[in-house]
C-alpha positions in Angstrom: 0.0 0.0 0.0 1.5 3.3 -1.0 1.4 6.5 1.1 -0.5 8.2 -1.7 -3.3 5.7 -1.8 -6.5 7.4 -0.5 -7.7 4.1 1.0 -4.6 3.8 3.1 -5.9 2.8 6.6 -3.2 4.9 8.3 -4.5 8.1 6.6 -6.1 10.2 9.4 -9.8 10.7 9.3 -11.2 14.1 8.3 -11.3 16.4 11.4 -8.2 14.9 13.0 -6.4 17.6 14.9 -2.7 17.7 13.7 -1.3 20.5 15.9 -2.0 24.0 17.0 -1.4 26.4 14.1 1.3 28.3 16.1 3.4 25.1 16.2 4.2 25.6 12.5 6.4 28.6 11.7 5.1 31.2 9.2 6.3 30.6 6.6 7.2 27.1 7.4 6.3 23.4 7.2 5.9 20.4 9.4 5.7 16.7 8.6 3.3 14.2 10.1 3.4 10.4 10.2 0.6 8.0 11.0 0.7 4.2 11.4 -2.1 1.6 11.4 -0.7 -2.0 11.5 1.8 -2.2 8.6 0.3 0.8 6.8 2.0 4.2 7.0 0.7 7.6 6.0 3.1 10.5 5.7 2.0 14.1 5.0 3.2 17.6 5.6 1.6 21.0 6.1 2.9 24.3 4.8 1.9 27.5 6.6 1.9 31.0 5.3 0.2 33.4 7.8 -3.2 32.0 8.6 -3.3 29.8 5.5 -2.2 26.2 5.3 -1.9 23.6 2.5 -1.2 19.9 2.9 0.5 17.3 0.7 1.2 13.6 0.9 5.0 13.3 1.7 6.0 11.5 -1.5 8.0 12.7 -4.5 5.8 12.2 -7.6 9.0 11.3 -9.5 10.7 8.8 -7.2 8.1 8.0 -4.4 10.5 8.8 -1.6 9.8 11.3 1.2 10.5 14.9 0.3 12.3 16.2 3.4 16.0 15.3 3.2 18.2 14.5 6.1 17.8 18.0 7.5 14.0 17.6 7.7 13.2 20.6 5.6 10.3 20.7 3.2 10.9 24.3 1.9 13.8 26.1 0.2 15.9 28.5 2.2 13.7 31.3 1.0 10.6 29.4 2.1 9.0 30.1 -1.2 9.0 26.6 -2.8 8.7 23.0 -1.7 12.0 21.2 -2.1 12.5 17.5 -2.8 15.6 16.7 -0.7 16.4 13.6 -2.8 17.0 15.3 -6.2 16.2 19.0 -5.6 13.0 19.2 -7.6 10.9 22.3 -6.8 7.2 22.5 -6.3 4.8 25.5 -5.9 3.3 25.8 -2.5 -0.1 26.8 -3.6 -0.8 23.8 -5.9 2.1 21.4 -5.6 3.0 21.7 -9.3 6.6 20.9 -10.2 8.4 24.0 -11.5 11.9 22.5 -11.7 13.1 18.9 -11.7 13.4 15.7 -13.7 9.7 15.5 -14.8 7.2 17.7 -16.5 3.4 18.0 -15.8 3.6 16.3 -12.4 2.5 17.6 -9.0 2.4 16.6 -5.3 -0.7 14.7 -4.1 -2.9 17.1 -2.1 -3.7 16.3 1.5 -6.8 18.4 2.6 -6.1 20.4 5.7 -7.6 23.5 7.2 -7.4 25.8 10.2 -10.2 25.4 12.8 -10.3 27.0 16.2 -6.6 27.8 16.1 -5.5 24.2 15.1 -4.5 22.5 11.9 -7.0 19.7 11.1 -7.5 17.3 8.3 -10.4 17.6 5.9 
């Protein structure tokens, strides 16, 4: 079962509280991992001010996690998502690849939102 599979039993249910919004720097990003038996779901959330966007933590080119050994999801400028494995770059707002080994690919969205000062799924 892949991390991008929407039927993954480890994927958190809609409405699951991930963390308080203020635990993610602005701009910044934070990864989340969930396990159910042998299944694993990995996602990350990018914050800009009061806005958040989430993606499944899987490079659409290679399938590996995006954050490299340093755990960063964003470039130093915090303006693009960075694949630590091969330095592909993705737009924050829609996950589209803007530089890298593939064309016309994008990150898999993970619906998240802010509710009552917390980041929640759904």
